[in-house]
N, C-alpha and C positions, 0 to 999 in steps of 0.2 A: 446417477451423479449429475449435478447441475454445475455448469461452468460458464462464467461470464468473463469474456476476454476483451481487453482493449489493447491495440498495438499501434505504435506510432514511432516516428523518428524525431528526435529532439536535437536541435543544433545548439552549439555554444557551450556544451558541457560534456563530461566524460562519464562512462559507466561507473568508475570508481568514485567520482564526486557524488553521484546520486546515492550509491549505497552508503558511503561515509555520512552523508547528510542524514539519511533515514536512521542509521544506527546510532548517531550521536545527537539526534534531534532533541530540542527542548521546546517548551511552549512558546517562547518569544520568537525563535526562528520559524517554528511551524506557523504561527500567526502572521509573521511577515511574508511567508510564502504566498498566502492567499488571505488577506485581511477580510474578516467578517464571515468567511466560510470555514477556514481552519481555526478551530477553537483551542484545541489542546492536543499535544502529543509529547509524552515524556516517559522516561523509565521510572516505574514505580518501585521495582525491585530488581537489582542487577542479578544476572545469571550466576551460576556457581563457578564458572570458569572463564577463560579468555574468549574473545571473539564474539561476544554478545549472545551466544546461544544460551537460552534459558532466561534472558531478560524478560521481565514482565513490563508491558507498557500500557499506557492509557491513551485511547484515541477518542477525540470528540470533534466531529465535523458535520457540515451540512452537505448532503448529497441529494440534489433535486429538492423535493419538499420534505425529505426525511432528515431528522436530526439523529445522527448515529453516535452513540456513546458506548464504548466497551473496552474491556481489557483484552490483551492479546499476549501471547508468549512467542518469542523468537524460537522457531524450531530449527532453522538452518540459516546460516549467514556466510556467504562467500563474497568478500569485498570485490567490487567490479564485476560481479556475476549475478548473484541472486540473494534475496531474503525471503524467507517463508515465515509468516506469522500464523499461529493457530488462534483463531478468535475465541474469546471466552465471554460471550454475552451472558449477563446475569450470573457470572462466575461459574457457568456450566461448561463442561468439556464436551463440546459438540464438534462434529467433523466438518468444520468450516475453516478454510485457509485462504489467506491472501498471499499471493506470490508475486513478487516484483522481480522480473528477470531483465537484465540489461546487458547490452553488448555494444562495444564501440564499433562504428562503421564509418565509411567515407563521409557521410553527411552529418555525423554527430554521434548519437547513441540511439540504438534501437531499444525501445521500452516495451515490455509485455507485462501488463497488469492483469492478473487473473484471480478471480474469486471462485473458489470451488466449494461445493457442499455435497456431501454424500457419505453414506454409511458403507461399511464392508460386511460381508457375510449375509446372514439372513435379514439383517436390519435394512438392507437395500430396498426392501419392499416399502419402506417409509420415505424413500427419496422423493417421490412426487409431492410430498408435503412441503418440501423446500420452496416450491413454486408459489405457495401461498404467501410467503414472506418476500422472496426474491422474484417479484412480478416482472412482467415485460416492461412496464413503465420504470421500475427501479433499474432494470438492466440498461435502458436508454439513458437514464440520469447518471448512472455510474460510468458509462462510457463517455458521456459528455464531460463529467467531472474529471476523469483521468486525462482526457485529451486537452482539457483546459489547464489543469494544475502542472503537469510536467513541463510544458514550454515556459511556465513562469519561474522555474527553478534556476535556469541559467542567469537571467538578469538579477536574481537575488544573490547568487553566489559570485557573480562577476559584474557588479554594478558599473555602469559607464562603458562597458566594452561593447562596441558595435560590430564586432567580428565574431566569426565562429572559431571554435578551438580546434 
């Protein structure tokens, strides 16, 4: 299994605000979050029930020198706690997940952004192939991306506020 993790504390925002933003995001809000880098993020097909689980979303963003475009499905969503998206590149069901875990703390909110890729059972022998796509340079770019984007969210949601929440 391959796991790329970025962890940070973000001031001026709450865990619930982050998960609500991500679950209710549309292209205009996503682009305003990081103009020029965030291209598109919206629900393509709502899930079958409440709570956003099963929502199909479209993601389009620049991470380092890569232009990432793919569909994803919300596998789990607990407001103020975590969201898990299963990535569906090229409409394939591959074992790649993006997990956003958040928790309020004294300094703001603790954010854990984790990309995992890995098979179960006998297919685990294929796991080293993930490193061909998720290279060391991509891992560095993804970490830099996450550490840049999340601190930009508080000013977007609370414009003009110079204090932490």
